[in-house]
N, C-alpha and C positions, 0 to 999 in steps of 0.2 A: 626229839628225845631218842636216845638209842633204843629204848624199850619198844618204841613204835616206829622204828626206821623202816623205810620202804624196802621191800625185798623183791627184786626183779626175778622173773622167771621166763622160761620159754612159753610161747603161745600154747594153749591147750590143744591136744591132738584131736579132740572131737569137733564136729562141725554142726551146721544148722540141722541136718537130717537127724543126727543123734539127739539134739536138744528137743526137736519137735516130737520125736518118738517118745522120749522120756515124759514130756509134758502131756502128750496124748494119753499115755498110761496113767498119769496122775488123775486125769479126768474120767477115764473109762474104768479103771480098776475097781473103784467103789461099787459100780453097778454090777460088775462080775462077782464081787464078794457077796453082795446082797443076794443075788440070784442063787449063788452056791449055798449060802446059809439058809435061804428060804426053801429052795426046791430040793436040795440034796441032803441037808442036815436038819431041816425043819426047826431051825433055831429062831427065826424072825418072829417077834411079837405081832399079834394080829393088828395092833394099833398102828404099826408102821404103814400099812396099806390103807388105813382108814383115815380120811381127812374130813373133819367136821367143818363145813364151810360157814356155819353159824357160830363157831367157837371164837372166843376172844383172841385177837391178835396179840402175839407175844414178842417182845423185844429182848427178853432176858437171855444172857449167854447160856447155851445148853449145859456147859460144864458147871456153871454156877448153880443151875437148878438141880443137877445131880448132887452136888455137895450139900446143898441146903435141904433137899427134900427126900433123897433116897435113904431107905432104912437098911439097905444091903451094904455091908461093909466092903465086901469083895467088889461090888460094882463101883464103889467110890475109889478103891485102890486101883482098879483097872483104868478108870478115867484119869486119875492123878498120874499114873505111869504114862498114859497116852500123852497128856499135856506136858509133862515135865521131861520125859525121856524120848518117846517115839517122835513126837512132832518136831522138836528142835533138831534132832539128828537128820530126819528125812527131809525136812524143809530146807535146812542149810545145804544139804547135799544137792537138792534139786535147784534151788533158786540162787544160791551163792556160787557153789562149785560148778555145776553144769551150765546154768543159764548165764550168770554174770561172767564166768570164766570164758565162755564163748563170745559174749559181747565185748569183752576186753580185747580178744584177738581180732574181732571185726573192727573195733575202734583203732587199734594199732595200724591195721592195714589201710583204713580210710584216712587216717591222719597223714600217712605218707602220700596218698593220692590227692587229697583235697587240703591244700594249705590253710584254707579259712577255718577248718576245724581246730587248728592248733591254737586258736584264740580262746578256746574252752579248755579249762584245766583237764589234764589227762585223768581218766577214771570217772569223771562226773557223769557222763552219759551212760556208761554201763551200770554204775551203781544206782542212778536215778531210775533207769528203765526197769531193772530187776526189782527195785523197791516198789515202784508203782504197781507192777503186776502182783507182787506179794500182798500189798495192801488191798488191792482191788479184789483179790480172791478171798479176803477175809470180810468182805461186805456181807451184812446180814439184813435182809428186809424183814419187817414184821410178818409173822406167819402164824397159822393156827397152832394153838398150844397142844403139844404132844405130851403124853404121859412120860414119867421118868424112865420106865422100862424101855420104851421106844428110843429115848434119847441115849441111854446107855448102849443099846444095840448099835445105833448109828455111829456113836463115837468109837466103839470097838471096830466097826466096819472100816471106818476111816483109818484107824491105826493099822489094821491088817493090810489094807490097800496100800498105804504109804510104804510099809515095810516091803511088800511084794514089788512095788514100783521101784524102790531104791535098789533092791537086790537085782532085779532084772536090768536096770539101767547100769548099775555097777558092773555086772557081768558083760554087758554089751560094750561099754567103753573100754574095758580091759581087753576084750577079745577082738573087737572090730577096729578100735582106734589105737590100741596098744598103749593105753594110759599107764603110767608108772605110779608108784606110791607118792612121789613128789607131785605129779600132775593132779593127784587126788587130794592134795592139801595136807598130807600127813608127813611130819618130820619127827620120828620117835625121840630123837635126842632133845627136842624142844617141848616135849609134852607138858612138863611142869611149868615152864615159862609161859606156855600158851594158856594154861589154866589161870595163872595169875593175871595175864593180860585180859582174858575174858572177864574175870571178876572185877578188875579195875574199870573196864568199860561199862560193866553193869552198874557199878557205883556212880559213874559219871552220867549215865544216860537215863536211869530209871526215873528219877525225880522229874526231869524235863518232860519225859513221855507222859507221866501221869498228870502233870500240870496241863499239858496240851489236851489230854483226854477230858479233864474236868472242864476246861475252857470250851472245847468243842461241844461237849454235852450241854452246857448251859446256853450256848449260842444257837445251836441247831433247833429246828422245830421239834415239838413233842413227838415221841415214837420214831425218831430218826436215830439210827445206830451210828455212833461217832467213831467206832473202832478203827476204820481205815485211816483216819487222819493221824492219830498218834502212832499207829503201826507203820505208817510210811516213814516217820522219823526213826522209829526203832530199826526198820529195815535199812535205812540209810546208814545208821551206825554199824549195823552188821555188815553191810556191803563195804563200808570204809575199812573195817577191821580186815576183811578178806583182801581187799585191794592193796592195803599197805603191807600185809604179811604174806599173802598168798598161802596161808595155812588155814584150815577149816576149824580147828579145835577152838581158837578164841571165840569165833562166832557161835559155835555150838554151846560153849560154856555160858556166854552172855544170854543166849536164847533160853537155855535151861533155867538160869537164875531168874530171868524176868518172868517166865511162866510159873516158876515155883513161888514167886512173890504174889502173883495173881491168885494162885490156888490157896496160899496161906491167908491172904486177906479174905477170900471167900469163906474159908473154914472159920476164921476168927469171927466174922460177922454172924456165923450160924450158931455160935456157942451162946 
């Protein structure tokens, strides 16, 4: 279909070191933000540092608990903005644009050097690799139940950390790698078409992802979080969108719409 036609582009100008630095910031920055909020601004709730080993293990999604239990409207608004706006933009920038973009450049080079790799459809390995890491990082093990105030704090910490990570990584690839607006997946003239494409992908992918979530939840042992399984499918669709268009807006729109659906369902069940 012309709407989903493959759009070739030059290999991304950033390399492995740039990607490793960005992903390292993704893991380290939340710790830095927690330390800053706790020691410099005295904002961390005392319950963040207190872990009750005898507490009941909790498998509920932290955001769902805030939506269902928090009496603070502003806390709910902050968490919704984090889930629907901040997380989709920052995660698509890191996992699709930086990581998958670099993996595509690596795959292109290896396919020229290793003819056997040409038996695998182009794009499958980069999309699958980035999707697997994305899904794995959303794994949640049962953990002691935190109070809602601590959950709100940690969600806001992750939002601030993600924004700082994206800002620093964006500055770095622009300065050190010379990335252009096109390298960063932005084509201003196609913004509205990209929004439409993202919403079309959302309509096509959401029901299968939720069906897979329900099936995985019913088949896995009790107290096992099934999130990574359907999220791998979602990430594969996101990666496919980026691979076919090499524009980041469709993936961001799909990710936003999917997260907004989850938030809406949680709010609906709380009424």
